[in-house]
C-alpha atoms as a printed R data frame, in Angstrom:
    type eleno elety resid chain resno       x       y      z
1   ATOM     1    CA   MET     A     1 -13.908 -94.598 44.930
2   ATOM     2    CA   GLU     A     2 -12.699 -93.160 41.623
3   ATOM     3    CA   LEU     A     3 -13.993 -89.684 42.518
4   ATOM     4    CA   TRP     A     4 -12.215 -89.883 45.883
5   ATOM     5    CA   LYS     A     5  -8.925 -90.723 44.141
6   ATOM     6    CA   GLN     A     6  -9.416 -87.857 41.688
7   ATOM     7    CA   LEU     A     7 -10.286 -85.459 44.504
8   ATOM     8    CA   SER     A     8  -7.142 -86.463 46.404
9   ATOM     9    CA   VAL     A     9  -4.979 -85.881 43.317
10  ATOM    10    CA   LEU     A    10  -6.763 -82.585 42.604
11  ATOM    11    CA   VAL     A    11  -6.233 -81.237 46.114
12  ATOM    12    CA   ALA     A    12  -2.569 -82.260 46.116
13  ATOM    13    CA   GLU     A    13  -1.869 -80.824 42.649
14  ATOM    14    CA   VAL     A    14  -3.739 -77.555 43.150
15  ATOM    15    CA   SER     A    15  -2.305 -77.066 46.638
16  ATOM    16    CA   ASN     A    16   1.209 -77.576 45.306
17  ATOM    17    CA   GLN     A    17   0.669 -75.094 42.459
18  ATOM    18    CA   LEU     A    18  -0.877 -72.498 44.772
19  ATOM    19    CA   ASP     A    19   1.869 -72.937 47.355
20  ATOM    20    CA   LYS     A    20   4.547 -72.251 44.734
21  ATOM    21    CA   LYS     A    21   2.711 -69.224 43.285
22  ATOM    22    CA   LEU     A    22   2.025 -67.720 46.710
23  ATOM    23    CA   ALA     A    23   5.662 -68.187 47.726
24  ATOM    24    CA   ARG     A    24   6.886 -66.533 44.547
25  ATOM    25    CA   LEU     A    25   4.361 -63.700 44.350
26  ATOM    26    CA   ALA     A    26   3.503 -62.959 48.000
27  ATOM    27    CA   GLY     A    27   6.364 -64.534 49.929
28  ATOM    28    CA   ILE     A    28   4.116 -66.883 51.919
29  ATOM    29    CA   GLY     A    29   3.060 -70.487 51.583
30  ATOM    30    CA   LEU     A    30  -0.458 -71.818 51.242
31  ATOM    31    CA   SER     A    31  -0.787 -72.676 54.935
32  ATOM    32    CA   GLU     A    32   0.322 -69.161 55.928
33  ATOM    33    CA   PHE     A    33  -2.142 -67.658 53.451
34  ATOM    34    CA   LEU     A    34  -4.996 -69.759 54.807
35  ATOM    35    CA   ALA     A    35  -4.085 -68.761 58.371
36  ATOM    36    CA   LEU     A    36  -3.885 -65.051 57.495
37  ATOM    37    CA   ASN     A    37  -7.171 -65.301 55.623
38  ATOM    38    CA   THR     A    38  -8.848 -66.940 58.614
39  ATOM    39    CA   LEU     A    39  -7.432 -64.381 61.054
40  ATOM    40    CA   ALA     A    40  -8.393 -61.487 58.761
41  ATOM    41    CA   SER     A    41 -12.026 -62.565 58.725
42  ATOM    42    CA   GLY     A    42 -12.173 -63.082 62.489
43  ATOM    43    CA   ASP     A    43 -12.271 -60.890 65.574
44  ATOM    44    CA   PRO     A    44  -9.637 -58.128 65.325
45  ATOM    45    CA   ALA     A    45  -8.634 -58.915 68.932
46  ATOM    46    CA   GLY     A    46  -7.607 -62.385 67.806
47  ATOM    47    CA   MET     A    47  -8.677 -65.992 67.639
48  ATOM    48    CA   ARG     A    48  -7.955 -68.741 70.124
49  ATOM    49    CA   MET     A    49  -5.217 -70.995 68.827
50  ATOM    50    CA   GLN     A    50  -7.427 -74.079 69.127
51  ATOM    51    CA   LEU     A    51 -10.165 -72.427 67.024
52  ATOM    52    CA   LEU     A    52  -7.566 -71.495 64.422
53  ATOM    53    CA   ALA     A    53  -6.308 -75.083 64.435
54  ATOM    54    CA   ASP     A    54  -9.859 -76.365 63.933
55  ATOM    55    CA   ALA     A    55 -10.535 -73.868 61.131
56  ATOM    56    CA   LEU     A    56  -7.377 -74.941 59.296
57  ATOM    57    CA   GLY     A    57  -7.717 -78.657 59.961
58  ATOM    58    CA   LEU     A    58  -4.375 -78.746 61.773
59  ATOM    59    CA   ASN     A    59  -3.287 -79.863 65.207
60  ATOM    60    CA   GLN     A    60  -2.303 -77.450 67.992
61  ATOM    61    CA   SER     A    61   1.427 -78.016 67.526
62  ATOM    62    CA   SER     A    62   1.320 -77.328 63.768
63  ATOM    63    CA   VAL     A    63  -0.681 -74.127 64.296
64  ATOM    64    CA   SER     A    64   1.726 -72.974 66.968
65  ATOM    65    CA   ARG     A    65   4.663 -73.363 64.549
66  ATOM    66    CA   LEU     A    66   2.639 -71.678 61.796
67  ATOM    67    CA   VAL     A    67   1.820 -68.662 63.978
68  ATOM    68    CA   THR     A    68   5.482 -68.470 65.042
69  ATOM    69    CA   ARG     A    69   6.499 -68.190 61.366
70  ATOM    70    CA   LEU     A    70   3.891 -65.458 60.838
71  ATOM    71    CA   GLU     A    71   5.071 -63.611 63.969
72  ATOM    72    CA   GLU     A    72   8.697 -63.732 62.811
73  ATOM    73    CA   ARG     A    73   7.651 -61.931 59.617
74  ATOM    74    CA   GLY     A    74   5.485 -59.394 61.461
75  ATOM    75    CA   LEU     A    75   2.268 -60.762 59.915
76  ATOM    76    CA   ALA     A    76   0.624 -61.959 63.150
77  ATOM    77    CA   ARG     A    77   0.966 -61.549 66.893
78  ATOM    78    CA   ARG     A    78   0.047 -63.559 69.954
79  ATOM    79    CA   SER     A    79  -1.602 -62.275 73.089
80  ATOM    80    CA   THR     A    80  -3.230 -63.591 76.237
81  ATOM    81    CA   PRO     A    81  -6.934 -62.882 76.643
82  ATOM    82    CA   GLN     A    82  -7.749 -60.738 79.635
83  ATOM    83    CA   GLY     A    83  -8.931 -62.863 82.532
84  ATOM    84    CA   ASP     A    84  -7.691 -66.149 81.024
85  ATOM    85    CA   ARG     A    85  -3.941 -66.555 81.365
86  ATOM    86    CA   ARG     A    86  -4.098 -70.109 80.004
87  ATOM    87    CA   GLY     A    87  -5.504 -69.107 76.627
88  ATOM    88    CA   VAL     A    88  -3.512 -67.733 73.711
89  ATOM    89    CA   LEU     A    89  -4.919 -65.605 70.927
90  ATOM    90    CA   ALA     A    90  -3.452 -65.139 67.464
91  ATOM    91    CA   ALA     A    91  -4.255 -61.934 65.594
92  ATOM    92    CA   ILE     A    92  -3.311 -60.572 62.198
93  ATOM    93    CA   THR     A    93  -1.209 -57.404 62.078
94  ATOM    94    CA   GLU     A    94  -1.694 -54.539 59.640
95  ATOM    95    CA   GLN     A    95   1.269 -55.840 57.649
96  ATOM    96    CA   GLY     A    96  -0.410 -59.265 57.631
97  ATOM    97    CA   ARG     A    97  -3.615 -57.700 56.330
98  ATOM    98    CA   GLU     A    98  -1.705 -56.113 53.459
99  ATOM    99    CA   VAL     A    99  -0.014 -59.399 52.517
100 ATOM   100    CA   ASN     A   100  -3.390 -61.145 52.789
101 ATOM   101    CA   ARG     A   101  -5.011 -58.575 50.462
102 ATOM   102    CA   GLU     A   102  -2.260 -59.043 47.867
103 ATOM   103    CA   ALA     A   103  -2.433 -62.828 48.124
104 ATOM   104    CA   ASN     A   104  -6.250 -62.812 47.915
105 ATOM   105    CA   ALA     A   105  -6.143 -60.812 44.688
106 ATOM   106    CA   MET     A   106  -3.871 -63.404 43.144
107 ATOM   107    CA   PHE     A   107  -5.511 -66.476 44.707
108 ATOM   108    CA   GLY     A   108  -8.806 -66.361 42.809
109 ATOM   109    CA   LYS     A   109  -7.087 -66.109 39.441
110 ATOM   110    CA   GLU     A   110  -4.615 -68.854 40.266
111 ATOM   111    CA   ILE     A   111  -7.230 -71.296 41.559
112 ATOM   112    CA   ALA     A   112  -9.290 -70.760 38.400
113 ATOM   113    CA   LEU     A   113  -6.209 -71.438 36.260
114 ATOM   114    CA   ALA     A   114  -5.298 -74.523 38.305
115 ATOM   115    CA   LEU     A   115  -8.840 -75.889 37.930
116 ATOM   116    CA   ASP     A   116  -8.782 -75.179 34.182
117 ATOM   117    CA   LEU     A   117  -5.590 -77.207 33.873
118 ATOM   118    CA   ALA     A   118  -6.987 -79.970 36.099
119 ATOM   119    CA   SER     A   119 -10.112 -80.149 33.930
120 ATOM   120    CA   ILE     A   120  -8.041 -81.488 31.017
121 ATOM   121    CA   ASP     A   121  -5.939 -83.850 33.135
122 ATOM   122    CA   GLY     A   122  -7.319 -87.389 32.929
123 ATOM   123    CA   ARG     A   123  -6.509 -87.938 36.604
124 ATOM   124    CA   THR     A   124  -8.790 -85.103 37.738
125 ATOM   125    CA   ALA     A   125 -11.142 -84.090 34.899
126 ATOM   126    CA   THR     A   126 -14.230 -85.890 36.204
127 ATOM   127    CA   VAL     A   127 -14.027 -84.468 39.714
128 ATOM   128    CA   VAL     A   128 -13.424 -80.930 38.383
129 ATOM   129    CA   ALA     A   129 -16.500 -81.253 36.169
130 ATOM   130    CA   ARG     A   130 -18.510 -82.431 39.183
131 ATOM   131    CA   LEU     A   131 -17.225 -79.549 41.321
132 ATOM   132    CA   ARG     A   132 -18.074 -77.001 38.657
133 ATOM   133    CA   TYR     A   133 -21.538 -78.389 38.023
134 ATOM   134    CA   SER     A   134 -24.112 -76.381 39.887
135 ATOM   135    CA   PRO     A   135 -27.604 -77.864 39.655
136 ATOM   136    CA   PRO     A   136 -30.438 -75.365 39.295
137 ATOM   137    CA   ASP     A   137 -32.279 -74.467 42.440
138 ATOM   138    CA   SER     A   138 -35.133 -76.855 43.011
139 ATOM   139    CA   PRO     A   139 -38.571 -75.384 43.704
140 ATOM   140    CA   LYS     A   140 -39.294 -75.042 47.380
141 ATOM   141    CA   ALA     A   141 -42.261 -76.845 48.875
142 ATOM   142    CA   ASP     A   142 -44.906 -74.629 50.407
């Protein structure tokens, strides 16, 4: 139970720090970054909104609002897949790819810094140590 509490605090603290840094340095929030990152690694034609929702751990309504915010900034676009007028695809634009590249460059450094700070915080130190621990590969059975 203690690790679960620490993990919850860690996720909240790191997410908050990353959200602020992304907003200041790239002009997007953490949820927008995660959406752009997911779209950038997917099919260039787009991703079904429900698949995007599943990938982000959000509901359909939240993803719809998220994609609307990205569309308003020219970072994503919606389309209807050919032959399926009920479905909606979300795709990253070239401008979205550029913002995603900039944010990705900063993200790795910022997450490392956030984890370094969390490793000395009594509320999260144990879970950070556990996350960073990588046991050696065990020999494979023949």
